[in-house]
Backbone bond lengths (Angstrom), bond angles and torsions (degrees), N, CA, C in turn:
res aa  C-N    CA-C-N  psi(-1)  N-CA   C-N-CA  omega(-1)  CA-C   N-CA-C  phi
1 M - - - 1.447 - - 1.531 110.89 -
2 S 1.322 118.12 -37.40 1.452 120.68 -171.95 1.524 111.43 -114.84
3 H 1.320 116.25 133.40 1.456 121.21 173.05 1.523 110.38 -97.05
4 I 1.312 116.87 0.06 1.460 122.06 -174.95 1.517 110.01 -84.94
5 Q 1.316 114.87 128.58 1.460 121.14 178.10 1.526 108.60 -84.86
6 L 1.319 115.59 122.22 1.460 120.61 177.41 1.523 109.40 -95.11
7 P 1.319 117.79 147.51 1.465 119.36 179.75 1.523 111.32 -72.21
8 D 1.324 115.37 158.05 1.466 118.42 173.87 1.527 108.75 -84.87
9 S 1.318 116.42 176.22 1.468 120.04 -173.54 1.533 112.42 -63.87
10 S 1.325 118.54 -23.27 1.467 119.79 179.48 1.533 111.31 -64.02
11 F 1.321 117.70 -32.09 1.467 120.48 177.92 1.533 110.28 -66.51
12 Y 1.328 117.09 -42.78 1.459 121.25 178.26 1.534 110.60 -64.08
13 L 1.329 116.82 -39.22 1.469 120.57 178.10 1.522 111.20 -67.56
14 F 1.325 116.73 -34.47 1.460 121.84 174.28 1.534 110.30 -60.57
15 L 1.343 116.64 -43.99 1.468 120.89 178.38 1.525 111.02 -62.60
16 L 1.325 116.63 -44.40 1.466 121.82 179.15 1.530 110.63 -61.38
17 S 1.322 116.97 -45.13 1.464 121.73 -179.54 1.529 111.19 -60.53
18 N 1.332 116.94 -42.91 1.465 120.66 178.62 1.522 111.42 -64.00
19 D 1.338 116.62 -39.75 1.465 119.63 178.85 1.528 111.31 -65.77
20 K 1.330 117.52 -39.35 1.471 120.84 176.99 1.519 110.77 -62.05
21 D 1.335 116.05 -47.03 1.466 120.68 179.42 1.532 111.06 -58.89
22 A 1.334 116.43 -43.11 1.469 120.28 179.94 1.524 110.70 -64.00
23 A 1.331 116.64 -39.48 1.471 120.45 -179.48 1.530 110.76 -64.30
24 F 1.325 117.66 -43.80 1.462 119.92 179.83 1.530 111.53 -67.87
25 K 1.314 116.71 -32.70 1.467 119.90 177.24 1.531 110.38 -66.36
26 V 1.336 116.94 -45.69 1.470 121.03 178.79 1.525 109.82 -64.27
27 K 1.325 117.37 -40.26 1.468 121.32 178.81 1.522 110.74 -59.43
28 A 1.326 116.88 -43.34 1.466 121.60 -179.68 1.530 112.07 -65.34
29 E 1.325 117.60 -30.21 1.466 121.61 -179.29 1.524 112.42 -75.59
30 G 1.322 117.55 -23.46 1.465 120.78 -179.94 1.517 112.25 86.16
31 C 1.301 114.53 177.63 1.465 121.76 -176.43 1.531 110.24 -65.82
32 C 1.318 115.56 130.89 1.472 119.80 -179.88 1.526 111.60 -78.29
33 F 1.339 117.44 -9.59 1.462 121.15 179.72 1.531 111.95 -92.84
34 C 1.366 116.08 -44.16 1.466 118.54 -174.77 1.529 113.04 -128.36
35 G 1.316 117.44 -6.77 1.459 120.57 -178.79 1.515 113.87 84.05
36 G 1.332 117.23 1.60 1.469 121.36 -179.20 1.518 112.85 -68.87
37 Q 1.318 114.74 172.31 1.452 121.37 -179.65 1.534 109.87 -76.73
38 L 1.332 115.50 141.62 1.455 121.04 179.88 1.522 110.83 -102.79
39 D 1.324 115.98 141.81 1.463 122.82 174.10 1.522 108.58 -116.90
40 F 1.329 115.48 152.04 1.456 119.54 176.89 1.521 109.76 -69.94
41 A 1.317 116.01 134.80 1.465 123.59 175.43 1.532 106.43 -133.01
42 T 1.322 115.05 60.36 1.456 120.58 -174.15 1.523 111.46 -71.42
43 Y 1.299 115.37 158.19 1.456 121.72 175.12 1.522 108.20 -149.57
44 Q 1.307 115.65 166.43 1.465 121.55 -175.42 1.523 111.47 -97.13
45 R 1.317 115.56 142.83 1.461 123.44 170.15 1.511 106.68 -116.83
46 K 1.294 116.42 164.09 1.458 121.36 175.12 1.517 108.22 -123.69
47 P 1.344 116.16 74.83 1.467 117.51 -179.05 1.524 110.74 -65.48
48 R 1.305 115.38 141.91 1.455 120.41 179.79 1.519 110.47 -86.59
49 H 1.309 114.14 154.35 1.457 123.19 174.13 1.533 112.58 64.82
50 T 1.323 115.94 47.65 1.458 120.51 174.43 1.526 108.31 -116.79
51 P 1.325 117.06 150.82 1.460 119.82 179.23 1.534 111.26 -62.87
52 T 1.301 116.04 155.57 1.466 120.53 -178.99 1.522 112.40 -82.89
53 D 1.338 118.17 -14.34 1.462 120.32 -176.45 1.529 113.76 -90.82
54 L 1.320 118.10 15.82 1.467 121.07 179.32 1.523 109.74 -83.62
55 P 1.336 117.03 152.86 1.464 118.67 176.72 1.523 110.63 -63.53
56 E 1.316 115.78 153.77 1.465 121.19 -176.98 1.531 111.95 -58.89
57 N 1.325 117.15 -34.09 1.469 119.43 -177.17 1.531 112.94 -74.28
58 F 1.340 118.58 -1.01 1.464 119.56 176.38 1.528 110.75 -61.15
59 N 1.315 117.69 -31.26 1.461 122.14 -177.67 1.526 113.46 -84.93
60 T 1.321 117.46 3.92 1.463 122.22 -178.77 1.523 110.77 -81.12
61 V 1.315 115.51 129.94 1.462 121.60 173.23 1.521 106.65 -95.57
62 F 1.325 116.73 125.46 1.458 121.62 -176.90 1.522 110.00 -89.78
63 S 1.311 116.15 82.19 1.450 121.00 177.41 1.532 107.98 -94.38
64 L 1.307 116.06 154.64 1.467 121.49 179.78 1.519 109.16 -126.21
65 C 1.333 115.70 149.35 1.455 121.48 -177.64 1.527 108.44 -132.17
66 C 1.328 116.21 137.08 1.456 121.18 -179.31 1.534 109.95 -69.83
67 R 1.329 115.81 136.76 1.465 122.40 -179.78 1.537 111.51 -82.27
68 Q 1.304 117.64 -18.78 1.466 123.09 -173.63 1.529 111.68 -68.45
69 E 1.340 117.03 124.26 1.468 120.89 175.29 1.525 108.92 -59.21
70 G 1.301 116.26 139.54 1.455 120.93 -178.84 1.515 113.03 91.17
71 C 1.309 117.47 -19.77 1.463 120.62 177.70 1.527 108.82 -106.53
72 R 1.321 117.12 -74.65 1.471 124.56 176.78 1.533 113.84 49.61
73 K 1.333 117.04 26.61 1.462 120.23 -178.29 1.521 110.80 -80.78
74 R 1.327 115.03 147.56 1.457 121.54 176.98 1.517 110.01 -80.37
75 T 1.315 115.16 143.21 1.455 122.22 175.70 1.519 107.69 -128.55
76 P 1.313 117.85 98.88 1.465 118.96 179.25 1.526 110.24 -80.48
77 P 1.333 118.03 124.07 1.460 119.09 175.61 1.525 109.88 -72.16
78 P 1.325 117.61 159.18 1.472 119.29 177.81 1.528 110.12 -62.49
79 S 1.320 115.56 143.62 1.457 121.06 -178.22 1.519 110.68 -124.28
80 L 1.327 115.78 131.40 1.463 120.31 174.56 1.525 110.89 -85.01
81 R 1.332 116.67 -11.43 1.465 120.03 -179.65 1.515 111.90 -92.50
82 F 1.316 116.81 -50.70 1.459 121.35 -170.63 1.518 111.07 -104.52
83 F 1.321 116.14 142.60 1.463 122.32 -179.83 1.516 107.45 -119.33
84 G 1.316 115.83 91.42 1.449 120.16 -176.16 1.524 110.27 65.60
85 R 1.313 116.07 -135.59 1.453 120.68 -176.94 1.530 112.48 -98.51
86 R 1.313 116.89 11.48 1.463 119.73 -178.45 1.529 110.73 -66.61
87 V 1.331 115.93 147.34 1.465 120.34 -174.89 1.524 112.93 -88.99
88 Y 1.322 117.70 -7.99 1.457 120.80 175.59 1.519 108.40 -103.98
89 L 1.305 116.27 153.68 1.457 121.09 179.33 1.520 110.31 -69.14
90 L 1.314 116.08 151.90 1.462 122.02 -175.23 1.523 112.20 -57.97
91 F 1.336 118.75 -42.24 1.460 118.73 -177.20 1.527 111.01 -65.05
92 I 1.342 117.53 -30.07 1.461 120.47 177.69 1.528 109.97 -70.71
93 L 1.321 116.74 -38.37 1.459 121.57 177.15 1.527 110.38 -58.76
94 I 1.306 117.05 -35.54 1.466 121.52 179.45 1.528 110.75 -78.86
95 K 1.336 116.62 -53.32 1.469 120.85 -174.62 1.523 112.60 -63.72
96 A 1.326 117.94 -41.40 1.463 120.08 -177.42 1.525 111.92 -68.35
97 C 1.332 117.42 -22.14 1.467 120.73 -179.85 1.519 112.80 -101.87
98 S 1.316 117.87 -1.73 1.464 118.70 175.98 1.520 106.31 -76.10
99 D 1.306 116.18 132.86 1.454 119.64 -169.31 1.518 114.35 -119.13
100 G 1.313 118.05 3.10 1.461 119.69 179.64 1.521 113.12 59.99
101 G 1.329 117.72 24.25 1.453 120.89 179.34 1.519 113.34 87.27
102 R 1.323 118.07 0.62 1.467 121.27 180.00 1.520 109.86 -91.37
103 S 1.296 115.42 167.60 1.465 121.69 179.07 1.521 110.71 -64.05
104 P 1.329 118.48 125.36 1.459 120.63 -179.96 1.529 113.02 -59.53
105 E 1.329 117.21 -36.15 1.463 119.37 -177.20 1.526 111.15 -61.65
106 G 1.317 117.85 -35.65 1.458 120.89 178.85 1.516 113.39 -71.81
107 L 1.316 116.86 -19.91 1.458 120.35 -177.24 1.517 113.99 -97.10
108 I 1.316 117.65 -11.87 1.461 119.55 -174.31 1.525 111.40 -57.86
109 F 1.321 117.01 -48.83 1.460 119.54 -178.24 1.533 110.39 -64.41
110 K 1.321 116.65 -46.04 1.474 121.45 -178.19 1.530 110.83 -62.71
111 N 1.326 117.48 -46.63 1.460 120.85 -179.18 1.518 112.19 -70.06
112 A 1.328 116.84 -32.57 1.471 119.62 177.63 1.528 109.47 -62.66
113 L 1.321 117.06 -41.91 1.461 120.38 177.94 1.528 111.00 -66.86
114 A 1.317 116.38 -45.31 1.466 121.01 -174.99 1.526 112.49 -67.26
115 W 1.325 117.20 -39.81 1.461 121.00 -175.31 1.516 113.02 -95.18
116 G 1.304 117.87 -9.08 1.461 119.72 -178.33 1.518 111.78 71.47
117 V 1.327 116.34 30.77 1.462 123.13 -178.55 1.527 107.24 -111.70
118 S 1.303 117.31 142.33 1.464 119.07 179.66 1.525 110.38 -67.38
119 R 1.333 115.17 152.62 1.464 119.82 177.71 1.524 110.65 -63.18
120 Q 1.321 116.75 -35.16 1.461 121.07 178.49 1.530 110.31 -62.74
121 A 1.336 116.70 -43.08 1.468 119.95 178.22 1.530 110.29 -63.63
122 L 1.327 117.36 -43.33 1.465 119.98 179.22 1.527 111.85 -62.75
123 R 1.317 116.85 -42.36 1.477 119.18 177.25 1.534 110.11 -59.82
124 S 1.317 115.87 -41.41 1.459 120.45 178.46 1.533 110.87 -63.13
125 W 1.325 116.21 -41.38 1.468 119.77 179.73 1.522 111.10 -66.64
126 Y 1.331 117.96 -43.80 1.464 120.34 177.83 1.526 109.74 -58.84
127 K 1.331 116.46 -41.32 1.466 119.84 178.38 1.525 110.31 -64.62
128 F 1.327 116.69 -41.12 1.468 119.72 177.22 1.523 110.31 -55.89
129 W 1.339 118.35 -49.90 1.465 121.29 -178.06 1.529 111.60 -65.27
130 R 1.351 116.85 -43.39 1.470 121.10 -175.35 1.519 113.12 -75.26
131 V 1.330 118.76 -32.23 1.463 120.93 -173.30 1.531 111.36 -111.23
132 T 1.328 116.66 -66.68 1.469 120.62 -173.43 1.519 111.76 -62.29
133 F 1.328 116.47 -55.30 1.461 120.03 -176.23 1.521 111.40 -67.87
134 S 1.335 116.85 -45.58 1.469 119.79 -176.26 1.525 112.89 -65.75
135 N 1.327 118.04 -22.14 1.474 121.18 178.40 1.524 113.24 -97.22
136 S 1.322 117.16 2.42 1.469 119.88 -178.62 1.527 110.93 -77.62
137 G 1.310 115.06 152.59 1.466 120.03 175.08 1.519 111.03 -62.01
138 F 1.327 116.51 -34.99 1.457 121.17 177.78 1.530 110.71 -57.75
139 W 1.332 117.45 -45.81 1.458 120.10 -178.30 1.527 111.47 -71.62
140 R 1.321 118.05 -37.39 1.472 119.72 179.00 1.519 110.66 -59.82
141 V 1.327 117.04 -38.59 1.462 120.33 177.99 1.529 110.57 -75.42
142 S 1.327 116.51 -43.65 1.460 121.79 -173.71 1.514 113.94 -67.43
143 K 1.327 117.76 -38.08 1.467 118.24 -175.24 1.521 111.88 -66.25
144 G 1.321 117.25 -17.19 1.456 120.26 176.25 1.519 113.39 -72.23
145 I 1.339 117.64 -18.07 1.460 119.81 -179.65 1.530 112.71 -103.95
146 L 1.331 116.83 -3.47 1.458 120.24 179.75 1.529 109.90 -93.92
147 P 1.333 117.02 153.52 1.468 119.58 179.21 1.526 111.61 -61.35
148 T 1.321 116.46 143.09 1.467 120.92 178.70 1.527 111.34 -104.69
149 S 1.303 117.95 4.90 1.464 121.59 -174.46 1.523 113.73 -78.29
150 F 1.319 118.33 -0.50 1.459 120.23 -176.85 1.523 112.96 -89.88
151 G 1.313 118.47 -5.73 1.457 120.67 178.30 1.513 112.48 77.26
152 E 1.309 115.70 -157.33 1.464 122.28 -177.43 1.518 110.41 -87.11
153 I 1.306 117.32 94.16 1.459 122.44 176.55 1.524 108.23 -131.23
154 S 1.314 116.31 167.77 1.460 120.11 -178.74 1.529 110.38 -66.67
155 I 1.317 115.37 158.58 1.462 120.10 179.04 1.530 111.59 -59.76
156 P 1.342 119.76 -46.29 1.471 117.77 178.24 1.532 112.59 -59.02
157 E 1.327 116.87 -40.18 1.472 120.50 179.07 1.533 110.16 -65.26
158 L 1.315 116.86 -42.08 1.468 121.70 177.78 1.529 110.45 -60.96
159 L 1.327 116.92 -43.26 1.462 120.49 179.68 1.527 111.18 -64.30
160 L 1.321 116.59 -44.90 1.467 119.96 179.31 1.526 111.23 -60.01
161 K 1.321 117.30 -45.14 1.469 121.25 -179.39 1.532 110.99 -69.12
162 S 1.322 116.86 -41.96 1.471 120.40 -177.63 1.518 112.37 -63.04
163 F 1.318 116.89 -36.79 1.460 120.57 -177.78 1.527 112.61 -95.71
164 G 1.331 118.09 -1.29 1.463 121.48 177.24 1.513 113.93 71.03
165 C 1.327 116.91 38.93 1.468 121.67 -176.42 1.521 111.38 -94.56
166 G 1.316 117.47 56.87 1.452 119.93 178.46 1.511 111.72 -69.92
167 S 1.306 116.99 -42.85 1.465 121.17 177.26 1.524 107.90 -122.46
168 Y 1.317 115.94 -177.62 1.469 119.50 -175.90 1.523 110.80 -89.08
169 L 1.328 115.78 61.26 1.453 120.42 174.76 1.523 107.89 -87.87
170 D 1.298 114.98 138.26 1.462 120.20 -172.02 1.525 114.43 -57.30
171 E 1.311 118.17 -50.15 1.462 120.39 -170.78 1.536 113.68 -65.63
172 P 1.343 120.31 -49.93 1.471 117.83 178.26 1.527 112.60 -60.61
173 W 1.320 116.69 -40.11 1.464 119.45 179.39 1.515 111.39 -67.78
174 R 1.332 117.64 -38.10 1.462 119.97 178.22 1.523 109.74 -59.87
175 K 1.329 117.25 -44.78 1.462 120.67 -179.43 1.526 111.67 -64.04
176 L 1.331 117.07 -43.44 1.461 120.01 179.42 1.527 111.49 -64.98
177 L 1.312 117.41 -46.95 1.464 120.40 -177.82 1.523 111.38 -67.40
178 Q 1.336 117.90 -35.71 1.462 120.09 175.58 1.527 110.65 -66.49
179 F 1.314 116.15 -37.15 1.466 121.08 176.05 1.528 109.66 -58.20
180 L 1.336 117.26 -46.49 1.457 121.24 -178.84 1.534 112.75 -72.47
181 C 1.331 116.57 -22.45 1.479 119.63 175.39 1.521 110.42 -61.42
182 A 1.320 116.97 -32.55 1.463 120.59 179.37 1.534 110.47 -64.13
183 Y 1.326 118.13 -32.88 1.469 121.49 176.34 1.535 109.96 -67.63
184 N 1.303 114.98 -39.89 1.464 121.05 -175.01 1.526 112.50 -76.23
185 H 1.316 118.26 -13.56 1.476 120.14 -178.88 1.487 111.84 -107.09
C-alpha cells in the first residue's frame, strides 16, 4: 500500500536525544527574560504516527520555567520532534507534504493513506506551507540562502533537497529540523 519509507526507532531516539541536549543547554543559559534559574516543567504530548517500541519519555516535551518570583515565564527549548502545537512530528509534516514536483492535490489521498494522516490534516498542512510559511518573514529571508536550481517545487520538497534529506540520516535531518526551529521560535 505504501511506497513511503518510514524511519526505524533509532531515528526517533536521535530526535529525542537532540531535544534533551537543547533543553539542558537552554537551562544552563538561564531565563531569557530576567536571567533567573530555570527548572524543568515537562509535560506529555501524544504525537500521532509513532512506533510503539519507543521509550515512554519520547512523548515528553522539555519545557522550562523560571524560578524567579515575579517572572515565572516559560522558556520552551527548540524541538526537533514537535512543531508548535501540531499533533504530528515535524519530520512527518515535511515528508508527507513533499511532492516530488507533482501537484499536491493529486497526492493528498495517496499520502494520507501512506502516512496514516487524514486528508483534512494534509490539506491544512499544504495550506500552511503555501500560504502561512511562504508569506512569513522567516521564509523571505531564508529562501535567499537556499539553492534555486531545483525549479518550481513545493517548499517541503525544496527543504528536503537543499539539506540532502533523501534518507533518515541523522546529520542532514538535524540541520533541516534545526533550521525550521528558528521559524517556530
